[in-house]
C-alpha positions in Angstrom: 51.5 103.4 19.6 53.4 100.5 21.1 57.0 99.7 20.6 57.9 97.2 17.9 61.1 95.2 18.3 62.6 92.0 16.8 64.4 89.4 18.9 67.7 88.4 17.4 68.2 84.7 16.5 71.4 82.8 16.7 72.5 81.8 13.1 73.1 78.2 14.4 69.6 78.0 15.8 68.2 79.3 12.5 70.1 76.6 10.6 68.8 73.9 13.0 65.3 75.1 12.7 65.5 74.6 8.9 65.7 70.9 9.6 62.1 70.9 11.0 60.3 71.7 7.7 59.5 68.0 7.1 58.2 67.4 10.6 54.8 65.8 10.5 52.1 67.8 12.4 48.7 66.7 13.5 45.7 67.9 11.4 42.9 66.5 13.5 41.9 66.5 17.1 39.6 63.6 16.5 37.7 62.0 13.6 35.4 65.1 13.0 37.4 68.1 14.2 40.1 68.8 11.6 41.9 71.7 10.0 41.1 72.2 6.3 44.8 71.5 5.5 47.6 69.7 7.2 49.7 72.2 9.1 53.4 72.5 8.3 56.5 74.0 9.7 57.6 77.0 7.6 61.2 78.2 7.8 62.4 81.7 7.1 59.3 83.8 7.8 58.7 86.1 10.8 56.0 85.5 13.4 54.6 88.0 15.8 52.4 88.1 18.9 49.6 90.4 19.9 47.0 90.7 22.6 44.1 90.4 20.1 42.9 87.7 17.7 43.5 89.1 14.2 40.7 88.0 11.8 41.2 90.6 9.1 42.7 89.5 5.8 43.6 93.1 4.7 45.5 93.8 7.9 47.3 90.5 7.6 48.4 91.4 4.1 49.6 94.8 5.4 51.6 93.2 8.2 53.2 90.8 5.7 54.1 93.5 3.2 55.3 96.0 5.8 57.1 93.7 8.2 57.4 90.3 6.5 55.2 88.9 9.3 53.5 85.7 8.3 51.5 85.0 11.4 50.2 86.9 14.4 50.0 84.6 17.4 47.3 85.2 19.9 47.9 82.2 22.1 46.0 79.1 21.1 44.2 80.6 18.1 47.4 81.0 16.2 47.2 77.7 14.4 43.7 78.7 13.1 45.0 81.9 11.7 47.8 80.6 9.6 45.4 79.5 6.8 44.0 83.0 6.8 40.9 82.0 4.8 38.0 84.3 5.0 35.6 81.4 5.6 37.8 79.7 8.2 35.7 79.4 11.3 37.3 78.9 14.7 36.2 75.6 16.2 36.9 75.7 19.9 38.0 72.0 19.9 40.8 72.8 17.4 42.6 75.3 19.7 44.3 72.5 21.6 45.8 71.3 18.3 48.1 74.4 18.3 49.5 73.5 21.7 50.1 69.9 20.7 51.8 70.8 17.4 53.9 73.6 19.1 55.1 71.2 21.7 56.1 68.6 19.1 58.1 71.3 17.2 59.7 72.6 20.4 60.7 69.0 21.5 62.3 68.3 18.1 64.1 71.6 18.1 65.5 71.1 21.6 66.7 67.7 20.5 68.5 69.2 17.6 70.2 71.7 19.9 71.3 68.9 22.1 72.8 67.1 19.1 74.6 70.1 17.6 78.3 70.5 17.8 78.9 73.0 20.7 82.1 74.3 19.0 80.1 75.4 16.0 78.4 78.5 17.5 77.9 80.4 14.3 
């Protein structure tokens, strides 16, 4: 059994993150390699990380019900897991899409932190 812990989030950062829900993310690597749906930023759910790729719908449901965990990130395959469809097959070309979209979100979030009023810490 491994230790489970949650990292605290500053309330100000959580409020700033809520502004990213309309950020446009890429769906396709090229004209033929696309996710079945356009990815989106979701605010208010928990994410987790693991050292395995989790491709088990029943276990994903358990994690959501038990810990309110919506995704289990195993590096670059995380974007492919979010859909959670049983028939979703991992295309190796799509794994770079996770990195591109994660970078886009991180850059936007850092920009919001830079614009935030430093006197409003809570």
